[in-house]
Legacy VTK file of the C-alpha trace (Angstrom):
# vtk DataFile Version 3.0
C-alpha trace
ASCII
DATASET POLYDATA
POINTS 116 float
-12.503 7.357 2.861
-9.907 4.582 3.878
-13.051 2.313 4.364
-14.372 2.462 0.853
-11.002 2.736 -0.413
-10.661 -0.740 1.036
-13.609 -2.199 0.089
-13.338 -0.996 -3.215
-9.880 -2.708 -3.689
-11.113 -6.209 -2.551
-14.240 -5.525 -5.622
-11.480 -4.990 -7.720
-9.347 -7.793 -6.649
-12.569 -10.016 -7.040
-13.224 -8.913 -10.939
-9.911 -9.143 -11.740
-9.910 -5.364 -12.591
-5.861 -5.107 -11.770
-5.740 -1.255 -12.341
-8.822 -0.438 -10.453
-6.990 -1.869 -7.439
-4.021 -0.435 -7.868
-5.672 2.779 -8.137
-7.997 2.902 -5.146
-4.611 1.614 -3.335
-3.503 4.651 -4.440
-5.961 6.728 -2.912
-6.076 4.571 0.267
-2.721 5.488 0.798
-3.458 9.052 -0.299
-5.947 9.851 2.159
-3.633 8.967 4.770
-0.611 11.637 3.922
-3.336 13.978 3.316
-5.292 13.629 6.644
-1.558 13.993 8.692
-1.364 17.131 10.615
2.344 17.096 10.118
3.994 19.325 6.448
6.465 17.431 7.672
5.596 13.961 7.445
3.388 14.351 4.355
6.290 15.491 2.422
8.241 12.111 3.665
5.250 10.069 3.152
4.710 11.489 -0.072
8.370 10.691 -1.112
8.152 7.316 -0.066
4.745 6.511 -1.713
6.249 8.078 -4.971
9.841 6.093 -4.544
7.601 3.021 -4.092
4.967 2.871 -6.668
6.983 1.084 -9.277
7.678 -2.087 -7.301
4.014 -1.785 -5.712
2.501 -2.128 -9.333
5.145 -5.286 -10.476
4.383 -6.979 -7.350
0.491 -6.847 -7.640
1.396 -7.890 -11.224
3.403 -10.799 -10.599
0.905 -11.449 -7.819
-2.398 -10.424 -8.512
-5.274 -12.234 -6.435
-8.207 -11.545 -4.265
-6.595 -12.286 -0.829
-4.913 -8.750 -0.658
-3.766 -6.504 2.887
-7.535 -5.922 3.357
-6.716 -6.941 7.223
-3.980 -4.461 7.744
-5.748 -2.132 6.112
-8.706 -2.123 8.245
-6.836 -2.169 11.085
-4.594 0.693 10.439
-8.366 2.593 9.271
-9.498 1.828 12.886
-6.339 2.874 14.412
-5.853 5.988 12.780
-9.723 6.561 13.701
-9.156 6.216 17.254
-6.147 7.989 17.026
-4.208 5.436 18.153
-0.955 6.915 16.665
1.341 3.975 17.775
-0.889 0.787 16.740
-1.210 2.761 12.994
2.623 2.663 13.477
3.005 -0.787 14.383
0.219 -2.101 12.055
2.102 -0.469 8.873
5.671 -1.315 10.034
4.008 -4.825 9.652
2.296 -4.566 6.607
5.525 -3.549 4.976
7.905 -5.825 6.408
5.364 -8.473 5.584
6.341 -7.843 1.854
9.819 -6.584 1.937
10.983 -10.173 0.799
8.788 -10.336 -2.483
9.543 -6.473 -3.119
12.979 -7.306 -2.845
13.247 -10.356 -4.846
11.209 -8.229 -7.753
13.641 -5.072 -7.436
16.990 -7.689 -7.584
15.127 -9.362 -11.334
14.252 -5.716 -12.508
18.092 -4.773 -12.359
18.951 -8.155 -13.513
16.949 -7.744 -16.671
17.752 -4.305 -16.926
21.910 -5.642 -17.229
21.163 -8.583 -19.350
LINES 1 117
116 0 1 2 3 4 5 6 7 8 9 10 11 12 13 14 15 16 17 18 19 20 21 22 23 24 25 26 27 28 29 30 31 32 33 34 35 36 37 38 39 40 41 42 43 44 45 46 47 48 49 50 51 52 53 54 55 56 57 58 59 60 61 62 63 64 65 66 67 68 69 70 71 72 73 74 75 76 77 78 79 80 81 82 83 84 85 86 87 88 89 90 91 92 93 94 95 96 97 98 99 100 101 102 103 104 105 106 107 108 109 110 111 112 113 114 115
């Protein structure tokens, strides 16, 4: 499922389909949550995923391009298939940290817009 979702995201990005891309991105992340063997981990990931949706969509809509994060997704998928949870964790952290400065910027701008 992870590889097919990642490939669908690539197709949507290439065709300029932002809503399709976002939908497949959600499916990618939800598949990871659904296949976790830990109920606690599932609950935490589901909460973090839900809380990040608005910012993720704003980030995507302000800088939608064909570059995407396919390489990280492919590497995370491979690590999970190999049950290399340390590598999957490291890659996921890198993926998040790479996008964090833009997320903070967009979040700050959203707050500033609400105040004005």
